[in-house]
C-alpha positions in Angstrom: 26.5 5.8 -24.3 27.4 4.5 -20.9 26.9 0.8 -20.3 25.3 1.1 -16.8 21.9 2.8 -16.2 21.2 5.6 -13.8 17.8 4.1 -12.9 16.1 0.6 -13.4 12.4 1.0 -13.8 10.4 -2.1 -12.5 6.8 -2.6 -13.8 4.9 -5.7 -12.6 1.9 -6.8 -14.4 -0.9 -9.3 -14.3 -3.7 -9.7 -16.9 -3.9 -6.0 -17.8 -2.7 -5.9 -21.5 -4.7 -2.8 -22.6 -3.7 -0.8 -19.5 0.0 -1.9 -19.6 0.3 -0.7 -23.1 -0.6 2.8 -22.0 1.8 2.7 -19.0 4.7 1.6 -21.2 4.0 4.4 -23.6 4.3 6.9 -20.8 7.6 5.4 -19.5 9.0 5.5 -23.0 8.2 9.1 -23.4 10.6 10.3 -20.5 12.5 13.6 -20.9 16.0 12.3 -19.7 18.7 14.7 -20.7 21.9 12.8 -20.2 20.4 10.2 -17.9 20.3 6.5 -18.9 17.7 4.0 -17.9 16.5 0.4 -18.3 13.1 -1.1 -17.8 12.2 -4.5 -16.7 8.7 -5.6 -17.2 7.7 -8.6 -15.0 4.9 -10.7 -16.3 3.5 -12.3 -13.1 2.0 -15.4 -14.7 -0.6 -13.6 -16.9 -3.1 -15.6 -18.9 -4.2 -13.0 -21.2 -2.5 -11.3 -24.1 0.0 -9.5 -21.7 3.1 -11.2 -23.0 2.1 -10.3 -26.6 1.7 -6.6 -25.7 5.2 -6.6 -23.8 7.0 -8.4 -26.7 5.6 -6.0 -29.4 6.5 -3.0 -27.3 10.0 -3.8 -26.4 11.0 -4.9 -30.0 13.8 -2.8 -31.0 14.4 -1.2 -27.6 17.7 -2.5 -26.3 17.2 -1.1 -22.8 13.8 -2.8 -22.4 13.6 -6.4 -21.0 10.9 -8.8 -19.8 10.8 -11.8 -17.4 8.1 -14.2 -16.8 7.7 -14.8 -13.0 5.5 -17.9 -12.5 5.3 -17.5 -8.8 2.1 -15.7 -8.2 2.2 -12.4 -6.1 3.3 -8.9 -6.4 6.4 -9.3 -4.1 7.7 -12.2 -6.1 7.4 -10.1 -9.3 9.1 -7.2 -7.8 12.0 -9.2 -6.4 12.5 -10.7 -9.8 12.9 -7.2 -11.1 15.2 -6.2 -8.2 17.4 -9.3 -8.9 17.9 -8.1 -12.6 18.4 -4.5 -11.9 21.7 -3.0 -12.7 21.3 0.7 -11.6 21.9 2.3 -8.3 18.2 3.4 -8.1 15.1 1.1 -8.7 12.0 2.9 -9.5 8.7 0.9 -9.2 5.5 1.8 -10.9 2.4 -0.3 -11.8 0.6 -1.4 -15.0 -2.2 1.0 -14.6 -0.1 4.1 -14.0 0.8 7.0 -16.3 4.1 8.5 -15.2 4.7 12.2 -16.0 7.5 13.1 -18.7 10.0 14.2 -16.0 9.4 11.3 -13.6 12.7 9.6 -14.0 14.7 12.8 -14.0 12.9 14.1 -10.8 13.7 10.7 -9.0 17.4 11.2 -9.8 17.5 14.7 -8.9 15.8 14.3 -5.5 18.0 11.2 -4.5 21.1 13.1 -5.5 20.0 16.2 -3.5 19.2 14.2 -0.5 21.8 11.4 0.2 20.5 11.0 3.6 17.3 9.2 2.4 17.2 5.7 1.2 13.9 6.0 -0.8 11.4 8.5 -2.1 7.8 8.3 -3.0 5.6 11.1 -4.7 2.1 11.9 -5.7 -0.3 9.4 -7.2 -3.2 11.4 -8.7 -6.4 10.0 -10.1 -7.5 9.8 -13.6 -11.2 10.0 -13.4 -13.3 8.7 -16.4 -16.4 10.3 -14.9 -17.0 12.5 -11.8 -16.6 10.4 -8.6 -19.6 10.0 -6.3 -20.0 12.3 -3.4 -18.8 9.8 -0.9 -15.5 9.2 -2.9 -13.7 12.3 -1.6 -10.0 12.4 -0.5 -11.0 11.0 2.8 -11.7 7.6 1.0 -8.8 7.6 -1.4 -6.6 5.1 0.3 -8.1 1.8 -1.3 -7.5 3.7 -4.7 -3.8 3.7 -3.9 -3.9 7.5 -4.4 -1.4 9.8 -2.6 -1.2 13.6 -2.4 0.2 15.0 0.8 0.6 18.5 -0.6 3.4 20.4 -2.2 6.0 20.3 0.6 8.5 17.5 1.0 8.9 15.7 4.4 10.9 12.8 5.8 9.2 9.5 6.8 10.6 7.4 9.5 9.8 5.4 12.6 8.6 8.6 14.2 6.5 9.7 11.3 5.5 6.5 9.6 3.7 7.7 6.5 3.6 4.7 4.1 4.5 5.9 0.4 2.7 4.0 -2.4 4.5 1.4 -4.3 3.0 2.8 -7.6 5.4 5.6 -7.4 8.4 4.5 -5.2 12.1 4.8 -6.1 14.7 3.0 -3.8 18.4 2.9 -3.6 19.6 -0.5 -4.7 21.7 -0.7 -1.5 18.6 -0.4 0.7 16.9 -3.1 -1.4 19.9 -5.4 -0.9 20.0 -4.7 2.9 16.2 -5.4 3.2 16.2 -8.5 1.1 13.4 -7.1 -1.2 9.6 -7.3 -0.6 8.2 -10.0 1.8 5.8 -12.5 0.0 4.0 -13.0 3.3 2.3 -9.6 2.8 1.9 -9.4 -1.0 -1.0 -8.9 -3.3 -1.8 -12.2 -5.2 -4.0 -12.0 -8.4 -7.0 -9.8 -7.7 -6.6 -10.0 -3.9 -6.8 -6.4 -2.4 -5.7 -4.6 0.8 -2.2 -6.0 0.9 0.6 -4.5 3.0 3.9 -5.3 1.0 4.7 -1.5 0.8 4.1 -0.9 4.4 5.9 -3.9 5.7 9.0 -3.2 3.5 9.2 0.6 4.6 8.7 -0.4 8.3 11.8 -2.7 8.1 13.7 0.3 6.8 12.4 2.7 9.5 13.1 0.0 12.3 16.8 0.2 11.0 16.8 3.9 11.5 16.6 4.7 7.7 14.8 7.6 6.2 12.3 8.0 3.4 11.0 11.1 1.7 7.9 12.3 0.4 8.7 14.1 -2.9 5.8 16.0 -4.3 7.6 16.7 -7.7 7.7 13.0 -8.5 4.3 12.7 -10.0 2.2 9.9 -11.6 -1.4 9.4 -12.4 -3.4 6.2 -11.9 -6.4 5.0 -13.9 -9.5 4.7 -11.6 -11.1 1.7 -12.8 -14.9 1.2 -12.8 -15.2 -1.2 -10.0 -13.4 1.4 -7.7 -16.4 3.8 -8.0 -18.4 1.3 -6.0 -18.5 1.0 -2.3 -18.3 -2.8 -2.5 -14.9 -2.5 -3.8 -13.8 -0.3 -0.9 -15.5 -2.4 1.8 -13.7 -5.5 0.4 -10.3 -3.6 0.5 -10.7 -2.4 4.1 -11.7 -5.9 5.2 -8.6 -7.3 3.3 -6.3 -4.7 4.6 -7.3 -5.3 8.2 -6.3 -9.0 7.7 -2.9 -8.1 6.3 -2.4 -5.5 9.1 -3.2 -8.1 11.7 -0.4 -10.4 10.4 1.8 -7.4 10.7 0.7 -6.6 14.2 0.0 -2.8 13.4 -2.5 -2.4 16.2 -1.6 -3.3 19.8 -3.6 -6.1 21.4 -2.0 -7.6 24.6 -3.1 -10.4 26.8 -3.9 -8.1 29.7 -6.6 -6.3 27.7 -10.0 -7.0 28.9 -12.0 -8.9 26.3 -15.8 -9.2 25.6 -16.7 -12.2 23.3 -13.4 -12.1 21.7 -13.2 -8.2 21.2 -10.9 -6.1 23.2 -13.0 -3.6 25.4 -11.0 -0.8 24.1 -11.7 -1.8 20.6 -15.5 -1.9 21.5 -15.2 1.7 22.7 -13.7 2.7 19.3 -16.4 0.9 17.4 -19.0 2.7 19.5 -17.2 6.0 18.7 -17.3 5.3 14.9 -20.8 4.1 15.0 -21.8 7.5 16.6 -19.7 9.3 14.1 -21.5 7.4 11.2 -24.9 8.3 12.6 -24.0 12.0 13.0 -22.2 12.2 9.6 -25.1 10.6 7.8 -27.6 13.1 9.4 -25.5 16.0 8.3 -25.3 14.6 4.8 -21.6 14.0 4.9 -21.6 10.7 3.0 -17.8 10.6 2.7 -17.2 11.0 6.4 -19.9 8.6 7.2 -18.2 5.9 4.9 -15.0 6.6 6.7 -16.5 5.7 10.0 -18.1 2.6 8.6 -14.8 1.3 7.4 -13.1 2.0 10.6 -15.6 -0.3 12.2 -15.1 -2.8 9.3 -11.3 -2.6 9.8 -11.4 -3.2 13.6 -13.7 -6.2 13.4 -11.7 -7.9 10.7 -8.4 -7.1 12.4 -9.4 -8.7 15.6 -10.9 -11.7 13.8 -7.7 -12.3 11.8 -5.7 -11.8 15.2 -7.6 -14.6 16.8 -7.4 -16.9 13.8 -3.6 -16.6 13.7 -3.3 -17.2 17.4 -5.8 -20.0 17.1 -7.9 -18.3 20.0 -11.2 -18.0 18.1 -12.9 -21.0 19.7 -16.0 -20.4 21.9 -14.6 -21.8 25.1 -11.7 -19.4 24.9 -13.8 -16.5 24.1 -16.2 -17.2 27.1 -13.2 -17.6 29.4 -11.6 -14.3 28.3 -15.1 -12.6 28.5 -15.4 -13.6 32.1 -11.9 -12.4 33.0 -12.6 -9.3 31.1 -15.8 -8.6 32.9 -14.0 -9.1 36.2 -11.2 -6.8 35.1 -13.4 -4.0 34.0 -15.5 -4.1 37.2 -12.1 -3.9 39.2 -11.0 -1.0 37.4 -14.3 0.7 37.7 -14.3 0.2 41.5 -10.6 1.2 41.9 -10.7 4.4 39.8 -14.3 5.6 40.1 -14.3 6.0 36.4 -16.2 4.1 33.6 -14.3 0.9 32.8 -14.2 1.3 29.0 
C-alpha cells in the first residue's frame, strides 16, 4: 500500500452527532479500485456527543483522523483540515451529506482528465423526508445548498462566475496553498446562515485567472432538515446572505448613484419590479415565483443596510443629505434626457 493518499477528505462538523454518523458511513463505503484516501474529521468545538461518535467510528481505521478545532467557524475548521491534508486533492463535504459510492473515484478521474482546472464541484441533490411544499421548487433551492445544473459539464471562471457548493467541492492542494485556504471573515459560525466562504474563496481563484468546473458525475445527497421546509428559514437565510454579500461587495454601489433615504434609486426600481412580480405571481398561483420575488426584495434591503453599516453612513443626517442630492440628480437627468429618472 502506498503511503501517500490520492485524496484527503475533509468533513467539518458542529453538534450533529446523529447526522455525522450517517455521513461517515457513506464515505467509508467508497468504491475505490486502486485509489488511496485519508479522512480528516474536524470537530468545530461541538458540545454534544459528536466527539464520541467520531472516536467510535474511526477506531481501527488507520486512514481516518480527527482534530478538535476550538476556533468557532467553518473556515477555521476547513483550514485545519487543509493544514493536515497529505494528498494532492482535498475533497470537502459536510456532516449532513451522503456521498455516492463512486464519489472519490469520480473526483480523481475528472481532475486527471482536466489538468487545466483547479477545482470541481458537482451535484448536491435533496433527500426529502416528506414532499416539499409547492413554493419550495428548484427556484428556491439556494438556501438548501442544493445544486443541479444539469448533466453537461462546464467551466466556471470570472466570466461565468457560478459558485459551486462546498458540500461537494474538490480542490487541488496547490490552489489551496496559493489561496491560503478559506477566509474567516465570510464564514458560517455555529447556526448562522447565508455565509459566503465558498463564493469568496472561488472568487479569489477566478480573479487570478483560474478555472473551476461543474462536474455532474460527482454526486452527493443532502439531508433536508425539518426547519428548511419553512419559509422562516429561507427568509433568514436571504437576509443573512445579503449581509455577507455586502461585505464582499458583490453588488455595485457607487458614490455617484442617486439615493433616496439611504437606498440607491436604481435599487428602488428593482424593488418595485420585484414587488410587481410578487403580486403577479401570487395572482397566478405561482407561490414559488412569488417567494423568489419576495426574497429578492429582502436581499436588496439587507444588502444596502449592511453596506451603510460597514461604511458608517447609516445616520439620519447623512441619509437626508444624500436624499437631497439624489433628488437634484434625478431631476437633472430627467430634464437632460427626457426619460424617467429611475
